[in-house]
C-alpha positions, 0 to 999 in steps of 0.5 A, a space after each residue: 461516474 463519467 460526469 463526476 470524472 470529467 469534473 475531477 479532470 477539469 479541476 485538476 487542470 484548473 484549480 480555481 474550479 475547486 471553489 465551485 460547489 459542484 466541484 466540491 460535491 463531486 470530490 466528496 462523492 468520490 471520497 465516499 465511494 472510496 470509503 465504502 469500497 465501491 471505487 478503488 484507485 487501482 484494481 486487478 484487471 478482469 483478465 488477470 493480466 495485471 492492475 488497472 490504475 484509475 488515475 482520476 480517482 487518485 486526482 480526486 484524493 489529492 484535490 480533497 485536501 485543499 477543499 477541507 478546513 482545519 478543525 480541532 478534534 478532541 477524544 478524551 484527553 487527546 487533541 488533534 488538529 487536522 482537516 481530515 475525518 477518521 473512519 467510524 463504525 468499525 463494528 458494523 464493518 466487521 473490522 477489529 481496531 486495537 487502540 491506537 490504530 487510526 484509519 482515515 475516512 476515505 480508506 476502505 477496510 474489508 470485513 476481517 481486517 485487523 489493525 494493531 496500533 497502526 495507520 491507514 491513509 486515505 484512498 487505501 484498500 485493505 483486503 479481508 483477513 489482513 493484519 496491519 501490525 504494530 506501527 505499520 503504516 499504509 500510505 495514501 491509496 496503498 492497495 493491500 490484498 487479502 490475507 496479507 501480514 504487514 509485520 511491525 513497523 512496515 512502511 507502505 508508501 503513498 502517492 501524495 508526497 511526493 506525487 506518485 503516478 501509481 500506488 504501491 500494491 501488495 497482492 494477496 497472501 503476502 508476508 511482509 517482514 518487520 521494518 520492510 519499506 515498499 514505496 514508489 508504486 512497487 508491486 509485490 506479487 501474490 504469496 511473496 515473502 519479504 524478509 525483515 528490512 527489505 527496502 523496495 523502490 522503483 530503482 531497487 535492483 530485485 535480483 533473482 539469484 536462484 538460477 545459474 545467472 542473476 535476473 534483475 527486476 525493478 518495481 516488481 516482485 514476482 509471485 511466491 518469491 522469497 526475498 531478503 536484503 542484499 548488496 551489489 558492487 557499483 562503480 563510482 568516480 571515488 571507487 567501488 561501493 556496495 549498494 543496497 538491493 533485494 535478493 530473490 533466494 527461493 520460491 514458496 511452493 504453489 502445491 502446498 497450503 499457503 500457511 504451510 508454504 510460508 512456514 516452510 519458506 521461512 525455515 528453509 531459507 532462514 529468513 528473518 521476519 
């Protein structure tokens, strides 16, 4: 794909190239590879040291929008007016899609994914065994691991509006509680539990309060953390006020079965989900 990458990079710097047929063919080829899961906007590094962002693939997703034309789509009594196609043929992919769940073409859903009435945007990758629960949304290029539960109303941020350098990443076996918001390329480590209403951005203080001294993270939740909403005091010219943060109040036990440890974490720490 080196030639395709070079074409994408050139078009990113010179948008007039989007009018050329070979540029459009290259962009379309990348979106097809994303849709089939053969390319990813970000992926785990082979040595297990973190994630590798494939910036040029994200650029192809952004460039896909201006080369598409608006059209009217009618489905029974419903009408839509958009420039992006939807995924099709879920049965052959082994994906369960409950009405009115929607995934855009260019998003990849592994076999065994369950979509309740929800939304998965272009460029996203959702792993096997994951449930995208009712009214949960996976933003553009969001990376959702295997056996993840995105509870009702969860919002996983995208990279398109506003343009973000890296996608939001939820690693394997995480439980994301109701109405959580995870945006701006935040990464949630494997087997972590976010209680209801946790909001994570790149500037959110994620404070580990399990030791004798607080330890603050930003943009990253360590593996197996149990996280709840919290506040801390911040000084402003007008006085001291409480600012939202996230508190790591415990750990899921590594030695036990993942479902067992999840239930134990929720009971032990009285976490609302």
